[in-house]
N, C-alpha and C positions, 0 to 999 in steps of 0.2 A: 580358177577358184580351187584352192588347195585346202584339204582338211588340216586342222591344227590340233595339237594335244594340250594347248594351254587352257586357262580358265578365264572367265569373264571377271570383271571387277568385283562381282558379288560372290565369286567362287564357283559359279555354275560352269559345267564343262562346255567348251566351245566346239562346234561342229565346223561348218564351212565359213569362209570369209569372202565377202563380195565388196567391191568398190563401185559406188554409183558414179555414173558419168556426170558431166557438167550440166547436161540438159535432160531433165526427167519430166517431160511434158507429154501432152496428147500426141504431139508430132513424133515423138520418139517412143511411144508406148509399146509398139510391137517389138522393137529391139530390146527395150527394158524388160519386157515380159520374157523374151527368150533368154535373157541374162539371168533372171531370177527364178524361172520355172524349175530348173534342175535342183534348186535348193529346197523346194517345197516338201520333200520327203526326208530331209536331213535329220539326223538325230542331234540332240543337244541344242545349244544356242547358236543360231546363225548370226554372225556379226556382220553388219552392213556399215561400211565406212561412207559417210555422207559429206566428207570434208571438201570434195571437189564440186559439189552441186552449186550451180549458179542460178539455175531456173528449175522450179518444180511447181507443178499444179495438181489439181485434184486427181487427174489421171495417174500421175506418178505415185501419189499417196494411196490411191485405190489399189494399186499393185502391191505396195508394201503392206497394207492392211490385209489383203488377201493372202500374202505370203505368211504373215504373222498368224492368221487363223489356220492355215494349212499346217504350219509347224506345231501349233498348239494341239491340233487334232492328233498329231503323232507324238505328243509329249515333249515337244521342243519349244523354242521361243525365239523371237526376233529381238536383236539388240542393236540399236542405232548408235554408232560411235562417231565422234568428232563432227557433229553436224555443222555445216556452214551457217553463216548468218542468214543467207537466203532460205535455207532449209528450215531453220528455227522460226523465221518470220512467217513462212507459209504454213507451218504446222500450227502456229498460234492463230493465224487468221482462219484456218479451216477447223479449228477446235480439235486438233489431233496432237496436242502436246503430250498426251499419254505415251506416244511412240518414243519420246525422248527420255522416259523414265528408265532407270537401271533395271535390269532383269534380276529378279530375286531367286536365289537358290532355294530349292524345296527340300 
């Protein structure tokens, strides 16, 4: 995960970029947590690429929501990019479509 000096679609500065794996479920939650935890104190917008996600459940979304809250606590934000059809469908079923909304510059 490398810092970037670009901006999000809304003009908000980007911090770190992470790519989610194909499987973001309870079975892989420990690995996913280890992947996302270092991003929790990042500054700016953390961009998460969800294009490779084939399976995601409430455990995967729980980690993303927790990351978003941690980032907000530090003045940052979580931005989900290129969500796969499976990611979008699970977000809709779980009532978490707000995670797919663009991050607004303040």
